[in-house]
KOLMI-120841 format. One record per residue (C-alpha): z, x, y; residue number from 1; residue in three letters. Coordinates in Angstrom, 2 decimals. Each point is the difference from the previous one (the first is absolute). Example, Ala and Ser with C-alpha at 12.3 -4.5 7.8 and 13.67 -1.06 7.14 Angstrom:
# residues 2
       c3       c1       c2    n  res
     7.80    12.30    -4.50    1  ALA
    -0.66     1.37     3.44    2  SER
This chain:
# residues 296
       c3       c1       c2    n  res
    24.30     6.81    -0.39    1  MET
    -1.60    -3.58    -1.17    2  GLN
    -3.51     0.12    -1.48    3  VAL
    -2.43    -3.47    -0.75    4  ALA
    -1.86     0.55    -3.51    5  LEU
    -3.02    -2.18    -0.08    6  TYR
    -2.54    -0.27    -2.70    7  SER
    -2.46    -2.28    -1.14    8  ARG
     0.46     0.80    -4.07    9  GLY
    -0.10     3.35    -1.57   10  PHE
    -1.69     1.16    -3.54   11  ILE
     1.67     1.01    -2.73   12  SER
    -0.71     4.36     0.73   13  GLU
     1.90    -0.25     3.30   14  ASP
     3.55    -1.13    -1.47   15  ILE
     0.91     3.62    -0.16   16  ASP
    -1.10     0.68     3.73   17  ASN
     1.84    -3.51     1.22   18  ILE
     3.52     1.22    -1.76   19  ARG
    -0.73     3.53     1.44   20  LEU
    -0.20    -1.64     3.59   21  LEU
     3.05    -1.94    -1.31   22  LEU
     2.37     3.02    -0.88   23  GLU
    -1.45     1.88     2.78   24  GLU
     1.10    -2.48     3.00   25  LEU
     3.45    -0.05    -1.97   26  GLN
     0.52     3.25    -0.06   27  ARG
    -0.82     0.16     4.28   28  ALA
     2.44    -2.99     0.05   29  GLU
    -2.90    -2.29     1.73   30  ILE
     0.44    -3.37    -0.92   31  SER
    -3.08    -2.33    -0.83   32  ALA
    -1.12    -3.13     0.69   33  THR
    -1.69    -1.76    -2.79   34  PHE
    -3.73    -2.31     0.32   35  TYR
     1.74    -3.18    -2.29   36  GLU
    -3.28    -0.12    -1.90   37  PRO
    -0.16     3.64    -0.73   38  PHE
     2.97     0.33    -1.00   39  TYR
    -0.12    -2.62    -2.42   40  ARG
    -2.17     1.76    -1.93   41  ILE
     1.89     3.01     0.29   42  LEU
     2.77    -1.08    -1.39   43  VAL
    -1.72    -0.51    -3.31   44  GLN
    -0.62     3.77    -0.47   45  TYR
     2.94     1.92     2.00   46  ILE
     3.54    -1.55    -0.20   47  PRO
     2.05    -0.39     2.84   48  PHE
     3.73    -0.20     0.65   49  GLU
    -0.01    -2.98     2.63   50  LYS
    -2.50    -1.48     1.34   51  GLU
    -1.33     1.87     3.56   52  PRO
    -0.51    -1.81     3.08   53  ALA
    -3.29    -1.96    -0.22   54  LEU
    -2.52    -0.89     2.54   55  PHE
    -2.80    -2.69    -0.47   56  ALA
    -1.44    -0.48     3.76   57  CYS
     0.42     1.78     3.83   58  ALA
     2.47    -2.14     0.36   59  GLU
     1.95     1.36    -2.62   60  ASP
    -0.19     3.98     0.62   61  LEU
     3.65     0.67     1.51   62  PRO
    -0.02     1.62     3.45   63  GLY
     0.98     2.81    -1.00   64  LYS
    -2.82     1.67    -2.35   65  ILE
    -1.51     3.32     1.38   66  ASP
    -2.91     0.36    -2.52   67  PHE
    -2.18    -2.36    -2.26   68  LEU
    -1.26     1.75    -2.72   69  MET
    -3.57    -1.69    -1.52   70  SER
    -0.31     1.03    -3.91   71  LEU
    -3.66    -0.56    -0.49   72  GLY
    -3.41     0.75     1.55   73  GLY
    -1.68    -0.48     2.79   74  ASP
     0.29    -4.14    -0.23   75  GLY
     3.27     0.32    -0.65   76  THR
     1.01     1.68     3.31   77  LEU
    -1.84    -2.65     1.69   78  LEU
     1.81    -2.79    -1.35   79  ASP
     3.10     1.95     1.85   80  THR
    -1.37    -1.16     3.52   81  VAL
     1.21    -3.32    -0.82   82  CYS
     3.52     1.23    -0.31   83  TYR
     0.72     2.44     2.37   84  VAL
    -2.12    -1.98     2.89   85  ARG
     0.90     0.98     3.43   86  ASP
     3.64     2.00    -1.01   87  THR
    -1.88     3.42     0.18   88  ASN
     2.27     0.55    -3.76   89  ILE
    -2.50     3.10    -1.32   90  PRO
    -1.74    -0.82    -3.17   91  VAL
    -0.13     3.09    -2.18   92  ILE
    -2.91    -0.46    -3.16   93  GLY
     0.70     1.75    -2.82   94  ILE
    -3.55    -0.39    -2.11   95  ASN
    -0.08    -1.51    -3.66   96  PHE
    -3.67    -0.92     0.79   97  GLY
    -2.80     2.15    -0.18   98  ARG
    -1.81     0.99     3.41   99  LEU
     3.05    -0.55     2.14  100  GLY
    -1.11     0.47     3.34  101  PHE
     3.24    -1.71     1.55  102  LEU
     2.00     0.53    -2.84  103  ALA
    -0.34     3.74     0.42  104  SER
     3.34     1.33    -1.61  105  ILE
    -0.75     0.58    -3.40  106  GLY
     2.66    -0.75    -3.14  107  LYS
     0.29     4.22    -0.18  108  GLU
     1.44    -0.10     3.37  109  GLU
     3.11    -2.62    -0.91  110  ILE
     2.64     2.69     0.46  111  HIS
    -1.56     1.51     3.06  112  ALA
    -0.13    -3.29     1.29  113  LEU
     3.51    -0.97    -0.26  114  VAL
     1.00     3.57     1.34  115  GLN
    -2.47    -0.48     3.37  116  ALA
     2.07    -2.58     0.25  117  LEU
     3.16     1.10    -0.01  118  LEU
    -1.15     2.91     2.12  119  ASP
    -1.65    -2.07     2.52  120  ARG
    -3.38     2.23    -0.69  121  THR
    -2.83    -2.61    -0.02  122  TYR
    -1.85    -1.29     2.35  123  VAL
    -1.13    -3.71     0.99  124  VAL
    -3.05    -0.68     1.46  125  ASP
    -1.32    -3.50     2.06  126  GLN
    -2.41    -1.90    -1.28  127  ARG
    -1.14    -2.32     2.09  128  SER
    -0.85    -3.82    -1.68  129  LEU
    -2.56    -2.52     0.95  130  ILE
     0.63    -3.53     0.43  131  HIS
    -2.01    -3.55     0.21  132  LEU
    -0.18    -2.80     2.52  133  ASP
    -1.69    -3.14    -1.37  134  ALA
     0.46    -3.58     1.37  135  ASN
     1.35    -1.02    -3.12  136  VAL
     3.12     1.32    -1.55  137  PRO
    -1.18     2.74    -2.42  138  LEU
     2.23     2.50    -2.18  139  PHE
     3.21    -1.63     1.21  140  GLY
     2.90     2.19     1.82  141  GLU
    -1.92     3.34    -1.17  142  ILE
    -3.65    -0.27     1.88  143  PRO
    -0.49     3.82    -0.30  144  TYR
    -1.00     3.15    -2.58  145  ALA
     0.26     3.28    -0.13  146  LEU
    -3.23     0.97    -1.76  147  ASN
    -2.83    -2.88     1.70  148  GLU
    -1.39    -3.74     0.73  149  PHE
    -3.24    -1.06    -1.71  150  THR
    -2.07    -3.09     0.04  151  ILE
    -1.55    -0.48    -3.35  152  HIS
    -2.60    -2.33    -1.86  153  LYS
     1.78    -2.31    -2.33  154  LYS
    -0.77     1.29    -3.86  155  ASP
    -3.88     0.16    -0.65  156  THR
    -1.07    -2.49     2.99  157  SER
    -2.63     1.30     2.30  158  ALA
     0.61     2.87     2.88  159  MET
     1.61    -1.24     3.45  160  VAL
    -0.96     0.21     3.13  161  LYS
     2.96     1.52     2.43  162  ILE
    -0.11    -0.17     3.27  163  HIS
     2.15     3.01     1.46  164  THR
     1.09     0.72     3.65  165  TYR
     1.75     2.88     1.77  166  LEU
     2.38    -1.24     2.59  167  ASN
    -2.05    -2.94     0.29  168  GLY
    -3.70     1.62    -0.28  169  GLU
    -1.96    -0.79    -2.61  170  PHE
    -0.34     3.40    -2.36  171  LEU
    -2.22    -1.20    -2.80  172  ASN
    -0.53    -3.22    -2.40  173  THR
     0.49     2.05    -3.35  174  TYR
    -2.17    -1.69    -2.80  175  TRP
     2.13     1.33    -3.25  176  ALA
     2.38    -0.69    -2.92  177  ASP
     2.81     0.76     2.37  178  GLY
     1.28     1.78     2.67  179  LEU
     2.85     2.63     0.60  180  ILE
     2.38     1.26     2.54  181  VAL
     2.33     2.64    -1.13  182  SER
     2.84     1.65     1.88  183  THR
    -0.28     3.80    -0.08  184  PRO
     2.52    -0.11    -2.95  185  THR
    -2.33    -2.01    -1.81  186  GLY
    -3.07     1.90     0.89  187  SER
     0.70     1.60    -3.43  188  THR
     0.17    -3.33    -2.04  189  GLY
    -2.36    -3.11    -0.04  190  TYR
    -2.30     1.02     2.91  191  SER
    -0.97     4.07    -1.72  192  LEU
    -0.89    -1.95    -3.22  193  SER
    -2.67    -1.46     2.67  194  CYS
    -0.81     2.88     1.69  195  GLY
     2.00     0.21     2.87  196  GLY
     1.69     2.60     1.39  197  PRO
     3.26     1.73    -0.50  198  ILE
     2.09     0.02     3.00  199  VAL
     2.92     2.31     0.69  200  PHE
     3.50    -2.43     0.00  201  PRO
     0.59     0.87     3.41  202  ASP
    -3.23    -1.33     1.56  203  ALA
    -0.23    -2.67     2.56  204  GLY
    -2.73    -2.07    -2.00  205  SER
    -1.05    -2.43    -2.04  206  PHE
    -3.14     0.13    -2.65  207  VAL
    -2.02    -2.93     0.00  208  ILE
    -2.34     0.41    -3.61  209  THR
    -2.29    -2.72    -0.99  210  PRO
     0.26    -0.71    -3.84  211  VAL
    -3.60     0.37    -1.62  212  ALA
    -2.02    -0.36     3.00  213  PRO
    -3.32    -1.67    -0.05  214  HIS
    -0.92     1.94     2.86  215  ASN
    -0.79     3.45    -0.80  216  LEU
     0.63     1.14     3.65  217  ASN
     3.63    -1.06     0.05  218  VAL
     2.06     2.46    -0.29  219  ARG
     4.36    -0.13     0.20  220  PRO
     0.73     0.64     3.63  221  ILE
     3.59     1.62     1.45  222  ILE
     1.66    -2.29     2.79  223  VAL
     2.91     0.56     2.15  224  PRO
     3.11    -1.84    -1.51  225  ASN
     0.83    -0.94     3.39  226  GLU
    -3.14    -2.63    -0.62  227  SER
     0.45    -3.34    -1.14  228  VAL
    -2.40    -0.62    -2.27  229  ILE
    -0.86    -4.03    -0.76  230  SER
    -2.23    -1.24    -2.82  231  PHE
    -2.33    -3.55    -0.63  232  GLU
    -1.36    -0.42    -2.94  233  VAL
    -2.69    -2.20    -1.61  234  GLU
    -1.43    -0.27    -3.59  235  GLY
    -1.43    -2.39    -2.46  236  ARG
     3.55    -0.65    -1.23  237  SER
     2.54    -1.56     1.43  238  ASP
     2.63     2.02    -0.58  239  GLN
     0.55     4.03     0.25  240  PHE
     2.83     2.11    -0.87  241  LEU
     2.38     2.06     2.45  242  CYS
     2.29     2.83    -1.34  243  THR
     2.84     2.25     1.50  244  LEU
    -0.18     2.58    -2.72  245  ASP
     0.70    -1.55    -2.94  246  SER
     1.30    -3.70     1.65  247  ARG
    -2.89    -2.41     0.00  248  MET
    -0.54    -3.35     1.64  249  GLU
    -3.41    -2.53    -0.16  250  THR
    -1.47    -0.81     3.59  251  ILE
    -2.87    -1.96     1.03  252  ASP
    -1.88     0.34     2.92  253  SER
     1.79    -2.08     2.42  254  SER
     2.68     3.10    -0.24  255  VAL
    -0.17     2.57     2.88  256  GLN
     0.90     3.48    -1.18  257  LEU
     1.30     2.92     2.83  258  ALA
     1.48     3.59    -1.54  259  ILE
     2.06     2.00     2.51  260  LYS
     2.51     3.34    -0.20  261  LYS
     3.63    -1.68    -1.46  262  GLU
     3.14     0.61     2.86  263  ARG
     1.65     2.16    -2.51  264  PHE
    -0.19     2.85    -3.37  265  LYS
     0.33     0.71    -2.94  266  LEU
     1.76     2.92    -0.26  267  SER
    -0.61     1.83    -3.19  268  LEU
     1.75     2.63    -1.80  269  LEU
    -1.53     3.13    -0.81  270  ARG
     1.34     3.72    -1.85  271  LEU
    -0.22     2.65     2.86  272  ASP
    -2.62     1.82    -1.81  273  GLU
    -2.24    -2.55    -0.25  274  SER
    -2.69    -1.32     2.82  275  ASN
    -3.08    -1.74     0.19  276  PHE
    -2.44     2.98    -0.66  277  LEU
     2.36     0.83    -2.95  278  HIS
    -0.75    -3.87    -1.27  279  THR
    -3.73     0.05     0.27  280  LEU
    -0.20     3.37    -1.99  281  ARG
     2.05    -1.21    -2.89  282  ASN
    -1.47    -3.22    -0.29  283  LYS
    -3.58     0.58     0.81  284  LEU
    -0.36     3.19    -1.75  285  LEU
    -0.82     1.41     3.71  286  TRP
    -0.85     3.79    -0.44  287  GLY
     0.18     0.10    -4.13  288  ILE
    -2.93     1.95    -0.11  289  ASP
    -0.66     3.41    -2.32  290  ALA
    -1.88     1.32     2.94  291  ARG
     3.10    -0.23     2.66  292  ASN
     2.22     3.19    -0.28  293  ARG
     2.52    -1.80     2.37  294  ILE
     2.89    -1.36    -2.24  295  LYS
     1.43    -3.05     1.28  296  ILE
């Protein structure tokens, strides 16, 4: 078995947990390929007998990789979409960050995780992605995202007008700071913080959530993810921001944008006893009330 290890970086408190993970992988005779920038920092703290296999881009990942481990928070895991692409390599999120909706495997579960890989007692969920089409080249070879697509005003400029169409039919003009179109996975991210609903990961839908709308009667709306959602943007400023997860491009009003479901999905590994309801209860503290007699 062979895994790839990806991380943006780490703090000194994470060293012991990273060392434990490497020891557990070695014990299980699982080979590791390291993200090169991560390895160059890590080698200053943990000695290696010899330099391991390294990767710096998607093309460097050997075809025999069985899993990609993300060491960090949800933002780190979102980065892995750019590396696994359409290979269907399952991503394992080990939470070295804070909230961890996606990176749901705790540092204290490292031993259990490696054992689950050996015993094949894990579950792989298929998460839908969102794809962007535009009349100009945007986001290179990776015009898709796991969490969300957004249009946003730039810096402190005035609010924007976003004319929005569903399968070519006019839906609404949003007067707002921006607009979010999230996948079910992304419903617990930026969309949630802007008042959007929580959607189960296997729901076949997109969530359209305005950011600080100027119309008080405008609310988030859930639409089928078989729809094509297109946009025209106006504003006092000549430039606007367009994002896919944490990646950003600057556009102007001449750019035409359309969103649809990506043709492939991301495989996300979780431990057998952990599911979406378990994650909601733990991350959002649902049910933590002295009046509840049922222990969860």
